[in-house]
N, CA, C and O atoms as a Maestro MAE file, in Angstrom:
{
 s_m_m2io_version
 :::
 2.0.0
}

f_m_ct {
 s_m_title
 :::
 protein
 m_atom[320] {
  # First column is atom index #
  i_m_mmod_type
  r_m_x_coord
  r_m_y_coord
  r_m_z_coord
  i_m_residue_number
  s_m_chain_name
  s_m_pdb_residue_name
  s_m_pdb_atom_name
  i_m_atomic_number
  :::
  1 25 -42.905 43.172 18.793 1 A "MET " " N  " 7
  2 3 -43.417 41.946 19.371 1 A "MET " " CA " 6
  3 2 -43.108 40.822 18.390 1 A "MET " " C  " 6
  4 15 -43.368 40.951 17.194 1 A "MET " " O  " 8
  5 25 -42.573 39.760 18.872 2 A "ARG " " N  " 7
  6 3 -42.227 38.638 18.005 2 A "ARG " " CA " 6
  7 2 -43.486 37.867 17.628 2 A "ARG " " C  " 6
  8 15 -44.482 37.897 18.350 2 A "ARG " " O  " 8
  9 25 -43.433 37.180 16.501 3 A "ILE " " N  " 7
  10 3 -44.562 36.425 15.979 3 A "ILE " " CA " 6
  11 2 -45.046 35.357 16.961 3 A "ILE " " C  " 6
  12 15 -46.253 35.261 17.185 3 A "ILE " " O  " 8
  13 25 -44.159 34.545 17.562 4 A "PRO " " N  " 7
  14 3 -44.666 33.545 18.517 4 A "PRO " " CA " 6
  15 2 -45.380 34.182 19.713 4 A "PRO " " C  " 6
  16 15 -46.372 33.645 20.207 4 A "PRO " " O  " 8
  17 25 -44.878 35.313 20.167 5 A "THR " " N  " 7
  18 3 -45.513 35.989 21.290 5 A "THR " " CA " 6
  19 2 -46.883 36.526 20.879 5 A "THR " " C  " 6
  20 15 -47.847 36.418 21.637 5 A "THR " " O  " 8
  21 25 -46.965 37.095 19.697 6 A "LEU " " N  " 7
  22 3 -48.233 37.611 19.191 6 A "LEU " " CA " 6
  23 2 -49.236 36.473 19.010 6 A "LEU " " C  " 6
  24 15 -50.410 36.618 19.353 6 A "LEU " " O  " 8
  25 25 -48.783 35.359 18.478 7 A "ALA " " N  " 7
  26 3 -49.669 34.210 18.286 7 A "ALA " " CA " 6
  27 2 -50.155 33.679 19.630 7 A "ALA " " C  " 6
  28 15 -51.320 33.304 19.759 7 A "ALA " " O  " 8
  29 25 -49.284 33.643 20.624 8 A "SER " " N  " 7
  30 3 -49.685 33.187 21.964 8 A "SER " " CA " 6
  31 2 -50.717 34.126 22.560 8 A "SER " " C  " 6
  32 15 -51.694 33.682 23.164 8 A "SER " " O  " 8
  33 25 -50.504 35.419 22.393 9 A "LEU " " N  " 7
  34 3 -51.441 36.408 22.912 9 A "LEU " " CA " 6
  35 2 -52.812 36.264 22.241 9 A "LEU " " C  " 6
  36 15 -53.843 36.344 22.908 9 A "LEU " " O  " 8
  37 25 -52.818 36.053 20.937 10 A "CYS " " N  " 7
  38 3 -54.085 35.874 20.213 10 A "CYS " " CA " 6
  39 2 -54.804 34.610 20.688 10 A "CYS " " C  " 6
  40 15 -56.018 34.623 20.892 10 A "CYS " " O  " 8
  41 25 -54.054 33.524 20.863 11 A "ALA " " N  " 7
  42 3 -54.659 32.277 21.316 11 A "ALA " " CA " 6
  43 2 -55.229 32.424 22.715 11 A "ALA " " C  " 6
  44 15 -56.314 31.914 22.996 11 A "ALA " " O  " 8
  45 25 -54.524 33.106 23.589 12 A "LEU " " N  " 7
  46 3 -54.995 33.326 24.952 12 A "LEU " " CA " 6
  47 2 -56.264 34.167 24.957 12 A "LEU " " C  " 6
  48 15 -57.207 33.864 25.688 12 A "LEU " " O  " 8
  49 25 -56.294 35.214 24.150 13 A "THR " " N  " 7
  50 3 -57.470 36.078 24.070 13 A "THR " " CA " 6
  51 2 -58.671 35.306 23.545 13 A "THR " " C  " 6
  52 15 -59.779 35.443 24.062 13 A "THR " " O  " 8
  53 25 -58.451 34.496 22.520 14 A "LEU " " N  " 7
  54 3 -59.534 33.701 21.952 14 A "LEU " " CA " 6
  55 2 -60.059 32.687 22.958 14 A "LEU " " C  " 6
  56 15 -61.271 32.508 23.077 14 A "LEU " " O  " 8
  57 25 -59.166 32.021 23.683 15 A "SER " " N  " 7
  58 3 -59.623 31.032 24.658 15 A "SER " " CA " 6
  59 2 -60.383 31.695 25.801 15 A "SER " " C  " 6
  60 15 -61.331 31.109 26.325 15 A "SER " " O  " 8
  61 25 -59.990 32.900 26.199 16 A "ALA " " N  " 7
  62 3 -60.718 33.624 27.242 16 A "ALA " " CA " 6
  63 2 -62.113 34.010 26.755 16 A "ALA " " C  " 6
  64 15 -63.079 33.943 27.515 16 A "ALA " " O  " 8
  65 25 -62.215 34.408 25.502 17 A "ALA " " N  " 7
  66 3 -63.518 34.782 24.945 17 A "ALA " " CA " 6
  67 2 -64.439 33.572 24.856 17 A "ALA " " C  " 6
  68 15 -65.632 33.684 25.138 17 A "ALA " " O  " 8
  69 25 -63.909 32.430 24.470 18 A "VAL " " N  " 7
  70 3 -64.711 31.212 24.390 18 A "VAL " " CA " 6
  71 2 -65.170 30.792 25.778 18 A "VAL " " C  " 6
  72 15 -66.322 30.398 25.957 18 A "VAL " " O  " 8
  73 25 -64.279 30.873 26.762 19 A "ALA " " N  " 7
  74 3 -64.647 30.503 28.136 19 A "ALA " " CA " 6
  75 2 -65.733 31.425 28.671 19 A "ALA " " C  " 6
  76 15 -66.656 30.968 29.345 19 A "ALA " " O  " 8
  77 25 -65.633 32.712 28.379 20 A "ALA " " N  " 7
  78 3 -66.647 33.661 28.840 20 A "ALA " " CA " 6
  79 2 -67.993 33.378 28.180 20 A "ALA " " C  " 6
  80 15 -69.034 33.468 28.831 20 A "ALA " " O  " 8
  81 25 -67.978 33.042 26.909 21 A "ALA " " N  " 7
  82 3 -69.221 32.754 26.195 21 A "ALA " " CA " 6
  83 2 -69.870 31.482 26.727 21 A "ALA " " C  " 6
  84 15 -71.096 31.398 26.799 21 A "ALA " " O  " 8
  85 25 -69.064 30.494 27.099 22 A "GLU " " N  " 7
  86 3 -69.611 29.248 27.614 22 A "GLU " " CA " 6
  87 2 -70.223 29.407 28.994 22 A "GLU " " C  " 6
  88 15 -71.151 28.679 29.344 22 A "GLU " " O  " 8
  89 25 -69.715 30.353 29.789 23 A "SER " " N  " 7
  90 3 -70.220 30.529 31.144 23 A "SER " " CA " 6
  91 2 -71.399 31.499 31.207 23 A "SER " " C  " 6
  92 15 -72.052 31.603 32.245 23 A "SER " " O  " 8
  93 25 -71.677 32.202 30.126 24 A "SER " " N  " 7
  94 3 -72.790 33.143 30.095 24 A "SER " " CA " 6
  95 2 -74.096 32.385 29.954 24 A "SER " " C  " 6
  96 15 -74.171 31.401 29.218 24 A "SER " " O  " 8
  97 25 -75.148 32.848 30.669 25 A "PRO " " N  " 7
  98 3 -76.437 32.184 30.492 25 A "PRO " " CA " 6
  99 2 -76.968 32.432 29.086 25 A "PRO " " C  " 6
  100 15 -76.765 33.504 28.516 25 A "PRO " " O  " 8
  101 25 -77.638 31.451 28.543 26 A "ALA " " N  " 7
  102 3 -78.198 31.597 27.201 26 A "ALA " " CA " 6
  103 2 -79.353 32.593 27.245 26 A "ALA " " C  " 6
  104 15 -80.209 32.532 28.127 26 A "ALA " " O  " 8
  105 25 -79.361 33.484 26.306 27 A "LEU " " N  " 7
  106 3 -80.435 34.468 26.225 27 A "LEU " " CA " 6
  107 2 -81.591 33.886 25.428 27 A "LEU " " C  " 6
  108 15 -81.385 33.135 24.475 27 A "LEU " " O  " 8
  109 25 -82.808 34.238 25.824 28 A "PRO " " N  " 7
  110 3 -83.950 33.758 25.036 28 A "PRO " " CA " 6
  111 2 -83.964 34.469 23.687 28 A "PRO " " C  " 6
  112 15 -83.342 35.521 23.535 28 A "PRO " " O  " 8
  113 25 -84.666 33.907 22.708 29 A "PRO " " N  " 7
  114 3 -84.744 34.592 21.421 29 A "PRO " " CA " 6
  115 2 -85.485 35.915 21.591 29 A "PRO " " C  " 6
  116 15 -86.253 36.074 22.541 29 A "PRO " " O  " 8
  117 25 -85.268 36.854 20.694 30 A "PRO " " N  " 7
  118 3 -85.986 38.123 20.795 30 A "PRO " " CA " 6
  119 2 -87.491 37.901 20.747 30 A "PRO " " C  " 6
  120 15 -87.967 36.936 20.150 30 A "PRO " " O  " 8
  121 25 -88.224 38.788 21.370 31 A "LEU " " N  " 7
  122 3 -89.680 38.666 21.460 31 A "LEU " " CA " 6
  123 2 -90.313 38.503 20.084 31 A "LEU " " C  " 6
  124 15 -91.247 37.718 19.921 31 A "LEU " " O  " 8
  125 25 -89.825 39.219 19.120 32 A "TRP " " N  " 7
  126 3 -90.468 39.229 17.808 32 A "TRP " " CA " 6
  127 2 -90.068 38.042 16.937 32 A "TRP " " C  " 6
  128 15 -90.556 37.923 15.813 32 A "TRP " " O  " 8
  129 25 -89.192 37.158 17.426 33 A "ALA " " N  " 7
  130 3 -88.765 36.006 16.627 33 A "ALA " " CA " 6
  131 2 -89.942 35.099 16.277 33 A "ALA " " C  " 6
  132 15 -89.979 34.511 15.196 33 A "ALA " " O  " 8
  133 25 -90.897 34.986 17.189 34 A "SER " " N  " 7
  134 3 -92.063 34.134 16.927 34 A "SER " " CA " 6
  135 2 -93.210 34.894 16.268 34 A "SER " " C  " 6
  136 15 -94.249 34.305 15.970 34 A "SER " " O  " 8
  137 25 -93.036 36.184 16.038 35 A "LYS " " N  " 7
  138 3 -94.040 37.032 15.394 35 A "LYS " " CA " 6
  139 2 -95.408 36.905 16.056 35 A "LYS " " C  " 6
  140 15 -96.385 36.532 15.406 35 A "LYS " " O  " 8
  141 25 -95.477 37.218 17.363 36 A "PRO " " N  " 7
  142 3 -96.754 37.049 18.073 36 A "PRO " " CA " 6
  143 2 -97.786 38.093 17.654 36 A "PRO " " C  " 6
  144 15 -97.449 39.206 17.248 36 A "PRO " " O  " 8
  145 25 -99.047 37.697 17.765 37 A "ASP " " N  " 7
  146 3 -100.110 38.674 17.579 37 A "ASP " " CA " 6
  147 2 -100.283 39.425 18.909 37 A "ASP " " C  " 6
  148 15 -99.541 39.176 19.859 37 A "ASP " " O  " 8
  149 25 -101.238 40.320 18.977 38 A "VAL " " N  " 7
  150 3 -101.413 41.141 20.178 38 A "VAL " " CA " 6
  151 2 -101.694 40.287 21.408 38 A "VAL " " C  " 6
  152 15 -101.122 40.533 22.470 38 A "VAL " " O  " 8
  153 25 -102.554 39.299 21.285 39 A "ALA " " N  " 7
  154 3 -102.899 38.452 22.436 39 A "ALA " " CA " 6
  155 2 -101.676 37.666 22.916 39 A "ALA " " C  " 6
  156 15 -101.433 37.564 24.119 39 A "ALA " " O  " 8
  157 25 -100.913 37.115 21.979 40 A "ALA " " N  " 7
  158 3 -99.714 36.357 22.361 40 A "ALA " " CA " 6
  159 2 -98.671 37.275 22.985 40 A "ALA " " C  " 6
  160 15 -98.010 36.900 23.953 40 A "ALA " " O  " 8
  161 25 -98.523 38.475 22.434 41 A "PHE " " N  " 7
  162 3 -97.588 39.450 22.998 41 A "PHE " " CA " 6
  163 2 -97.965 39.764 24.441 41 A "PHE " " C  " 6
  164 15 -97.112 39.755 25.328 41 A "PHE " " O  " 8
  165 25 -99.248 40.042 24.670 42 A "ASN " " N  " 7
  166 3 -99.711 40.349 26.030 42 A "ASN " " CA " 6
  167 2 -99.460 39.187 26.981 42 A "ASN " " C  " 6
  168 15 -99.065 39.396 28.128 42 A "ASN " " O  " 8
  169 25 -99.687 37.961 26.510 43 A "LYS " " N  " 7
  170 3 -99.458 36.780 27.340 43 A "LYS " " CA " 6
  171 2 -97.976 36.655 27.704 43 A "LYS " " C  " 6
  172 15 -97.639 36.389 28.857 43 A "LYS " " O  " 8
  173 25 -97.109 36.844 26.740 44 A "ILE " " N  " 7
  174 3 -95.659 36.771 26.987 44 A "ILE " " CA " 6
  175 2 -95.236 37.828 27.999 44 A "ILE " " C  " 6
  176 15 -94.540 37.527 28.968 44 A "ILE " " O  " 8
  177 25 -95.656 39.047 27.771 45 A "GLU " " N  " 7
  178 3 -95.244 40.140 28.655 45 A "GLU " " CA " 6
  179 2 -95.855 40.010 30.048 45 A "GLU " " C  " 6
  180 15 -95.195 40.318 31.040 45 A "GLU " " O  " 8
  181 25 -97.092 39.563 30.134 46 A "ASP " " N  " 7
  182 3 -97.700 39.333 31.455 46 A "ASP " " CA " 6
  183 2 -96.940 38.253 32.217 46 A "ASP " " C  " 6
  184 15 -96.784 38.345 33.434 46 A "ASP " " O  " 8
  185 25 -96.469 37.230 31.508 47 A "GLY " " N  " 7
  186 3 -95.659 36.192 32.134 47 A "GLY " " CA " 6
  187 2 -94.359 36.753 32.683 47 A "GLY " " C  " 6
  188 15 -93.936 36.400 33.784 47 A "GLY " " O  " 8
  189 25 -93.721 37.637 31.906 48 A "HIS " " N  " 7
  190 3 -92.483 38.274 32.374 48 A "HIS " " CA " 6
  191 2 -92.749 39.134 33.614 48 A "HIS " " C  " 6
  192 15 -91.978 39.109 34.574 48 A "HIS " " O  " 8
  193 25 -93.830 39.881 33.583 49 A "LEU " " N  " 7
  194 3 -94.158 40.740 34.731 49 A "LEU " " CA " 6
  195 2 -94.487 39.913 35.972 49 A "LEU " " C  " 6
  196 15 -94.073 40.264 37.077 49 A "LEU " " O  " 8
  197 25 -95.226 38.823 35.798 50 A "ASP " " N  " 7
  198 3 -95.545 37.951 36.940 50 A "ASP " " CA " 6
  199 2 -94.280 37.350 37.545 50 A "ASP " " C  " 6
  200 15 -94.143 37.286 38.767 50 A "ASP " " O  " 8
  201 25 -93.363 36.915 36.699 51 A "ALA " " N  " 7
  202 3 -92.103 36.345 37.199 51 A "ALA " " CA " 6
  203 2 -91.297 37.406 37.953 51 A "ALA " " C  " 6
  204 15 -90.703 37.112 38.990 51 A "ALA " " O  " 8
  205 25 -91.275 38.620 37.441 52 A "ALA " " N  " 7
  206 3 -90.545 39.697 38.120 52 A "ALA " " CA " 6
  207 2 -91.182 40.028 39.468 52 A "ALA " " C  " 6
  208 15 -90.479 40.253 40.453 52 A "ALA " " O  " 8
  209 25 -92.516 40.058 39.508 53 A "LYS " " N  " 7
  210 3 -93.206 40.335 40.772 53 A "LYS " " CA " 6
  211 2 -92.919 39.263 41.808 53 A "LYS " " C  " 6
  212 15 -92.722 39.575 42.983 53 A "LYS " " O  " 8
  213 25 -92.893 37.988 41.384 54 A "LYS " " N  " 7
  214 3 -92.576 36.902 42.315 54 A "LYS " " CA " 6
  215 2 -91.161 37.041 42.862 54 A "LYS " " C  " 6
  216 15 -90.928 36.815 44.049 54 A "LYS " " O  " 8
  217 25 -90.220 37.409 42.004 55 A "ALA " " N  " 7
  218 3 -88.834 37.587 42.449 55 A "ALA " " CA " 6
  219 2 -88.724 38.759 43.417 55 A "ALA " " C  " 6
  220 15 -87.991 38.681 44.403 55 A "ALA " " O  " 8
  221 25 -89.442 39.836 43.147 56 A "ILE " " N  " 7
  222 3 -89.422 40.999 44.046 56 A "ILE " " CA " 6
  223 2 -90.059 40.643 45.379 56 A "ILE " " C  " 6
  224 15 -89.564 41.049 46.430 56 A "ILE " " O  " 8
  225 25 -91.150 39.890 45.349 57 A "ASP " " N  " 7
  226 3 -91.787 39.449 46.597 57 A "ASP " " CA " 6
  227 2 -90.839 38.574 47.414 57 A "ASP " " C  " 6
  228 15 -90.772 38.706 48.636 57 A "ASP " " O  " 8
  229 25 -90.107 37.683 46.747 58 A "ALA " " N  " 7
  230 3 -89.134 36.838 47.454 58 A "ALA " " CA " 6
  231 2 -88.022 37.691 48.059 58 A "ALA " " C  " 6
  232 15 -87.571 37.423 49.172 58 A "ALA " " O  " 8
  233 25 -87.588 38.699 47.346 59 A "LEU " " N  " 7
  234 3 -86.545 39.604 47.839 59 A "LEU " " CA " 6
  235 2 -87.039 40.382 49.049 59 A "LEU " " C  " 6
  236 15 -86.308 40.539 50.028 59 A "LEU " " O  " 8
  237 25 -88.257 40.864 48.991 60 A "ALA " " N  " 7
  238 3 -88.806 41.664 50.091 60 A "ALA " " CA " 6
  239 2 -89.151 40.809 51.308 60 A "ALA " " C  " 6
  240 15 -89.196 41.329 52.424 60 A "ALA " " O  " 8
  241 25 -89.393 39.528 51.124 61 A "ALA " " N  " 7
  242 3 -89.813 38.657 52.222 61 A "ALA " " CA " 6
  243 2 -88.668 38.187 53.115 61 A "ALA " " C  " 6
  244 15 -88.915 37.589 54.163 61 A "ALA " " O  " 8
  245 25 -87.441 38.443 52.727 62 A "VAL " " N  " 7
  246 3 -86.290 37.955 53.502 62 A "VAL " " CA " 6
  247 2 -86.241 38.661 54.851 62 A "VAL " " C  " 6
  248 15 -86.241 39.889 54.930 62 A "VAL " " O  " 8
  249 25 -86.199 37.857 55.907 63 A "LYS " " N  " 7
  250 3 -86.119 38.396 57.271 63 A "LYS " " CA " 6
  251 2 -84.742 38.139 57.894 63 A "LYS " " C  " 6
  252 15 -84.346 38.811 58.846 63 A "LYS " " O  " 8
  253 25 -84.021 37.159 57.344 64 A "ASP " " N  " 7
  254 3 -82.701 36.824 57.870 64 A "ASP " " CA " 6
  255 2 -81.644 37.781 57.319 64 A "ASP " " C  " 6
  256 15 -81.948 38.755 56.630 64 A "ASP " " O  " 8
  257 25 -80.401 37.467 57.649 65 A "LYS " " N  " 7
  258 3 -79.273 38.243 57.141 65 A "LYS " " CA " 6
  259 2 -79.261 38.164 55.618 65 A "LYS " " C  " 6
  260 15 -79.524 37.110 55.039 65 A "LYS " " O  " 8
  261 25 -78.957 39.278 54.985 66 A "ARG " " N  " 7
  262 3 -78.899 39.328 53.530 66 A "ARG " " CA " 6
  263 2 -77.664 38.584 53.032 66 A "ARG " " C  " 6
  264 15 -76.558 38.754 53.544 66 A "ARG " " O  " 8
  265 25 -77.896 37.749 52.010 67 A "THR " " N  " 7
  266 3 -76.813 37.013 51.376 67 A "THR " " CA " 6
  267 2 -76.950 37.166 49.864 67 A "THR " " C  " 6
  268 15 -77.916 37.744 49.365 67 A "THR " " O  " 8
  269 25 -75.978 36.644 49.162 68 A "ILE " " N  " 7
  270 3 -76.065 36.666 47.702 68 A "ILE " " CA " 6
  271 2 -77.281 35.859 47.254 68 A "ILE " " C  " 6
  272 15 -78.027 36.281 46.371 68 A "ILE " " O  " 8
  273 25 -77.472 34.699 47.872 69 A "GLU " " N  " 7
  274 3 -78.565 33.808 47.457 69 A "GLU " " CA " 6
  275 2 -79.945 34.397 47.721 69 A "GLU " " C  " 6
  276 15 -80.850 34.219 46.906 69 A "GLU " " O  " 8
  277 25 -80.129 35.100 48.847 70 A "ASN " " N  " 7
  278 3 -81.474 35.594 49.151 70 A "ASN " " CA " 6
  279 2 -81.683 37.053 48.749 70 A "ASN " " C  " 6
  280 15 -82.775 37.594 48.924 70 A "ASN " " O  " 8
  281 25 -80.648 37.688 48.215 71 A "THR " " N  " 7
  282 3 -80.784 39.078 47.806 71 A "THR " " CA " 6
  283 2 -80.469 39.279 46.327 71 A "THR " " C  " 6
  284 15 -81.317 39.739 45.563 71 A "THR " " O  " 8
  285 25 -79.256 38.935 45.931 72 A "LEU " " N  " 7
  286 3 -78.859 39.204 44.553 72 A "LEU " " CA " 6
  287 2 -79.493 38.250 43.542 72 A "LEU " " C  " 6
  288 15 -79.782 38.651 42.415 72 A "LEU " " O  " 8
  289 25 -79.709 37.008 43.928 73 A "VAL " " N  " 7
  290 3 -80.343 36.073 42.983 73 A "VAL " " CA " 6
  291 2 -81.771 36.516 42.649 73 A "VAL " " C  " 6
  292 15 -82.121 36.590 41.471 73 A "VAL " " O  " 8
  293 25 -82.613 36.815 43.662 74 A "PRO " " N  " 7
  294 3 -83.955 37.316 43.303 74 A "PRO " " CA " 6
  295 2 -83.914 38.660 42.562 74 A "PRO " " C  " 6
  296 15 -84.744 38.924 41.693 74 A "PRO " " O  " 8
  297 25 -82.943 39.495 42.916 75 A "TYR " " N  " 7
  298 3 -82.808 40.768 42.194 75 A "TYR " " CA " 6
  299 2 -82.480 40.512 40.718 75 A "TYR " " C  " 6
  300 15 -83.093 41.095 39.825 75 A "TYR " " O  " 8
  301 25 -81.516 39.643 40.483 76 A "ASP " " N  " 7
  302 3 -81.167 39.300 39.095 76 A "ASP " " CA " 6
  303 2 -82.363 38.709 38.360 76 A "ASP " " C  " 6
  304 15 -82.604 39.029 37.196 76 A "ASP " " O  " 8
  305 25 -83.116 37.838 39.051 77 A "ASP " " N  " 7
  306 3 -84.293 37.243 38.430 77 A "ASP " " CA " 6
  307 2 -85.334 38.307 38.070 77 A "ASP " " C  " 6
  308 15 -85.962 38.239 37.013 77 A "ASP " " O  " 8
  309 25 -85.506 39.278 38.947 78 A "ALA " " N  " 7
  310 3 -86.493 40.340 38.699 78 A "ALA " " CA " 6
  311 2 -86.082 41.216 37.522 78 A "ALA " " C  " 6
  312 15 -86.928 41.621 36.724 78 A "ALA " " O  " 8
  313 25 -84.799 41.510 37.409 79 A "THR " " N  " 7
  314 3 -84.358 42.371 36.314 79 A "THR " " CA " 6
  315 2 -84.247 41.629 35.002 79 A "THR " " C  " 6
  316 15 -84.251 42.237 33.932 79 A "THR " " O  " 8
  317 25 -84.147 40.322 35.085 80 A "ARG " " N  " 7
  318 3 -84.034 39.518 33.866 80 A "ARG " " CA " 6
  319 2 -85.399 39.412 33.226 80 A "ARG " " C  " 6
  320 15 -85.543 38.776 32.182 80 A "ARG " " O  " 8
  :::
 }
 m_bond[319] {
  # First column is bond index #
  i_m_from
  i_m_to
  i_m_order
  :::
  1 1 2 1
  2 2 3 1
  3 3 4 2
  4 3 5 1
  5 5 6 1
  6 6 7 1
  7 7 8 2
  8 7 9 1
  9 9 10 1
  10 10 11 1
  11 11 12 2
  12 11 13 1
  13 13 14 1
  14 14 15 1
  15 15 16 2
  16 15 17 1
  17 17 18 1
  18 18 19 1
  19 19 20 2
  20 19 21 1
  21 21 22 1
  22 22 23 1
  23 23 24 2
  24 23 25 1
  25 25 26 1
  26 26 27 1
  27 27 28 2
  28 27 29 1
  29 29 30 1
  30 30 31 1
  31 31 32 2
  32 31 33 1
  33 33 34 1
  34 34 35 1
  35 35 36 2
  36 35 37 1
  37 37 38 1
  38 38 39 1
  39 39 40 2
  40 39 41 1
  41 41 42 1
  42 42 43 1
  43 43 44 2
  44 43 45 1
  45 45 46 1
  46 46 47 1
  47 47 48 2
  48 47 49 1
  49 49 50 1
  50 50 51 1
  51 51 52 2
  52 51 53 1
  53 53 54 1
  54 54 55 1
  55 55 56 2
  56 55 57 1
  57 57 58 1
  58 58 59 1
  59 59 60 2
  60 59 61 1
  61 61 62 1
  62 62 63 1
  63 63 64 2
  64 63 65 1
  65 65 66 1
  66 66 67 1
  67 67 68 2
  68 67 69 1
  69 69 70 1
  70 70 71 1
  71 71 72 2
  72 71 73 1
  73 73 74 1
  74 74 75 1
  75 75 76 2
  76 75 77 1
  77 77 78 1
  78 78 79 1
  79 79 80 2
  80 79 81 1
  81 81 82 1
  82 82 83 1
  83 83 84 2
  84 83 85 1
  85 85 86 1
  86 86 87 1
  87 87 88 2
  88 87 89 1
  89 89 90 1
  90 90 91 1
  91 91 92 2
  92 91 93 1
  93 93 94 1
  94 94 95 1
  95 95 96 2
  96 95 97 1
  97 97 98 1
  98 98 99 1
  99 99 100 2
  100 99 101 1
  101 101 102 1
  102 102 103 1
  103 103 104 2
  104 103 105 1
  105 105 106 1
  106 106 107 1
  107 107 108 2
  108 107 109 1
  109 109 110 1
  110 110 111 1
  111 111 112 2
  112 111 113 1
  113 113 114 1
  114 114 115 1
  115 115 116 2
  116 115 117 1
  117 117 118 1
  118 118 119 1
  119 119 120 2
  120 119 121 1
  121 121 122 1
  122 122 123 1
  123 123 124 2
  124 123 125 1
  125 125 126 1
  126 126 127 1
  127 127 128 2
  128 127 129 1
  129 129 130 1
  130 130 131 1
  131 131 132 2
  132 131 133 1
  133 133 134 1
  134 134 135 1
  135 135 136 2
  136 135 137 1
  137 137 138 1
  138 138 139 1
  139 139 140 2
  140 139 141 1
  141 141 142 1
  142 142 143 1
  143 143 144 2
  144 143 145 1
  145 145 146 1
  146 146 147 1
  147 147 148 2
  148 147 149 1
  149 149 150 1
  150 150 151 1
  151 151 152 2
  152 151 153 1
  153 153 154 1
  154 154 155 1
  155 155 156 2
  156 155 157 1
  157 157 158 1
  158 158 159 1
  159 159 160 2
  160 159 161 1
  161 161 162 1
  162 162 163 1
  163 163 164 2
  164 163 165 1
  165 165 166 1
  166 166 167 1
  167 167 168 2
  168 167 169 1
  169 169 170 1
  170 170 171 1
  171 171 172 2
  172 171 173 1
  173 173 174 1
  174 174 175 1
  175 175 176 2
  176 175 177 1
  177 177 178 1
  178 178 179 1
  179 179 180 2
  180 179 181 1
  181 181 182 1
  182 182 183 1
  183 183 184 2
  184 183 185 1
  185 185 186 1
  186 186 187 1
  187 187 188 2
  188 187 189 1
  189 189 190 1
  190 190 191 1
  191 191 192 2
  192 191 193 1
  193 193 194 1
  194 194 195 1
  195 195 196 2
  196 195 197 1
  197 197 198 1
  198 198 199 1
  199 199 200 2
  200 199 201 1
  201 201 202 1
  202 202 203 1
  203 203 204 2
  204 203 205 1
  205 205 206 1
  206 206 207 1
  207 207 208 2
  208 207 209 1
  209 209 210 1
  210 210 211 1
  211 211 212 2
  212 211 213 1
  213 213 214 1
  214 214 215 1
  215 215 216 2
  216 215 217 1
  217 217 218 1
  218 218 219 1
  219 219 220 2
  220 219 221 1
  221 221 222 1
  222 222 223 1
  223 223 224 2
  224 223 225 1
  225 225 226 1
  226 226 227 1
  227 227 228 2
  228 227 229 1
  229 229 230 1
  230 230 231 1
  231 231 232 2
  232 231 233 1
  233 233 234 1
  234 234 235 1
  235 235 236 2
  236 235 237 1
  237 237 238 1
  238 238 239 1
  239 239 240 2
  240 239 241 1
  241 241 242 1
  242 242 243 1
  243 243 244 2
  244 243 245 1
  245 245 246 1
  246 246 247 1
  247 247 248 2
  248 247 249 1
  249 249 250 1
  250 250 251 1
  251 251 252 2
  252 251 253 1
  253 253 254 1
  254 254 255 1
  255 255 256 2
  256 255 257 1
  257 257 258 1
  258 258 259 1
  259 259 260 2
  260 259 261 1
  261 261 262 1
  262 262 263 1
  263 263 264 2
  264 263 265 1
  265 265 266 1
  266 266 267 1
  267 267 268 2
  268 267 269 1
  269 269 270 1
  270 270 271 1
  271 271 272 2
  272 271 273 1
  273 273 274 1
  274 274 275 1
  275 275 276 2
  276 275 277 1
  277 277 278 1
  278 278 279 1
  279 279 280 2
  280 279 281 1
  281 281 282 1
  282 282 283 1
  283 283 284 2
  284 283 285 1
  285 285 286 1
  286 286 287 1
  287 287 288 2
  288 287 289 1
  289 289 290 1
  290 290 291 1
  291 291 292 2
  292 291 293 1
  293 293 294 1
  294 294 295 1
  295 295 296 2
  296 295 297 1
  297 297 298 1
  298 298 299 1
  299 299 300 2
  300 299 301 1
  301 301 302 1
  302 302 303 1
  303 303 304 2
  304 303 305 1
  305 305 306 1
  306 306 307 1
  307 307 308 2
  308 307 309 1
  309 309 310 1
  310 310 311 1
  311 311 312 2
  312 311 313 1
  313 313 314 1
  314 314 315 1
  315 315 316 2
  316 315 317 1
  317 317 318 1
  318 318 319 1
  319 319 320 2
  :::
 }
}
């Protein structure tokens, strides 16, 4: 493989990786980053569970034709 071709391949790979990173949703910091006590931990986790339950309820409530917006979005929200 010639050097210019290798350099082009590396640049293309790097630009694809940057584009993928920019389009990915930002992840929240890890739970332990704020060093919560037991009460704060329970509050955080209860909030996550409540959000998941709401997303599951929205998914189950759909009466129309299933679409990405009314099926996969609430599913993704519930698993997130």
